[in-house]
C-alpha positions as CSV (number, residue, x, y, z in Angstrom):
1,M,16.5,-24.7,-43.7
2,N,18.8,-22.2,-42.1
3,K,16.0,-21.2,-39.6
4,E,15.4,-24.8,-38.7
5,D,19.1,-25.4,-38.1
6,F,19.3,-22.4,-35.8
7,I,16.3,-23.7,-33.8
8,N,17.9,-27.2,-33.5
9,N,21.2,-25.7,-32.4
10,V,19.4,-23.7,-29.7
11,F,17.5,-26.8,-28.5
12,N,20.7,-28.9,-28.5
13,S,22.8,-26.4,-26.7
14,V,21.8,-27.7,-23.3
15,D,22.9,-31.3,-24.1
16,G,26.3,-31.0,-22.5
17,I,25.2,-29.4,-19.3
18,T,25.7,-31.5,-16.1
19,K,23.3,-31.5,-13.3
20,V,24.3,-29.4,-10.2
21,I,24.4,-31.3,-6.9
22,P,23.3,-29.1,-4.0
23,N,25.0,-29.0,-0.6
24,N,23.6,-31.5,2.0
25,D,23.2,-28.7,4.6
26,L,21.2,-26.5,2.2
27,F,17.7,-27.8,2.9
28,S,18.1,-27.6,6.6
29,R,19.4,-24.0,6.3
30,I,16.4,-23.0,4.2
31,E,14.0,-24.6,6.8
32,R,15.6,-22.7,9.6
33,K,15.2,-19.4,7.8
34,I,11.6,-20.1,7.1
35,A,10.9,-21.1,10.8
36,R,12.7,-18.0,12.1
37,K,10.0,-15.4,11.7
38,D,10.2,-12.0,13.4
39,K,7.2,-11.8,15.6
40,V,5.5,-8.5,16.6
41,S,4.5,-8.3,20.2
42,I,0.8,-7.8,21.2
43,Q,1.7,-4.6,22.9
44,T,3.0,-3.1,19.6
45,I,-0.2,-4.1,17.8
46,W,-2.4,-2.5,20.5
47,L,-0.2,0.7,20.4
48,V,-0.6,0.9,16.6
49,A,-4.3,0.3,16.8
50,A,-4.8,3.0,19.5
51,S,-2.7,5.4,17.4
52,I,-4.9,4.9,14.4
53,V,-8.1,5.3,16.4
54,I,-6.8,8.6,18.0
55,L,-5.8,10.0,14.6
56,L,-9.1,9.1,13.0
57,S,-11.0,10.7,16.0
58,L,-8.9,13.8,15.8
59,N,-9.5,14.1,12.0
60,L,-13.3,13.7,12.5
61,V,-13.4,16.3,15.2
62,L,-11.4,18.8,13.2
63,L,-13.4,18.1,10.0
64,N,-16.7,18.7,11.9
65,Y,-15.3,21.9,13.4
66,F,-14.1,23.3,10.2
67,A,-17.3,22.3,8.3
68,K,-19.4,24.2,10.8
69,S,-17.2,27.3,10.9
70,N,-16.9,27.4,7.1
71,H,-20.6,27.2,6.6
72,S,-21.3,30.2,8.9
73,E,-18.6,32.3,7.2
74,I,-20.2,31.5,3.8
75,A,-23.6,32.3,5.1
76,S,-22.5,35.7,6.5
77,L,-20.7,36.5,3.2
78,E,-23.8,35.6,1.2
79,L,-25.9,38.0,3.4
80,V,-23.4,40.9,2.8
81,I,-23.2,40.3,-1.0
82,N,-26.8,39.4,-1.8
83,K,-29.1,42.1,-0.5
84,N,-32.1,40.8,-2.5
85,N,-33.2,37.6,-4.1
86,Q,-33.9,39.0,-7.5
87,L,-32.2,36.9,-10.2
88,Y,-33.2,39.2,-13.1
89,K,-33.7,43.0,-13.1
């Protein structure tokens, strides 16, 4: 019974609470804040897009350059180390 009394006390604890009445101007202030969006200019969007394209292009060029140079270095190193193709003696 003690557990049920506790549960009933918790449920009945909100009986004496009065309803809060909001300010009349509150709804209009909320609507104004929603309507007031910070808009990004088209010029800024194009600048960001161009920057991304330039960075991606630069990354691809550098990746291609280093992939070719690394391959030739590995091939020359392989020729110096491996004089014959015998796997077993």
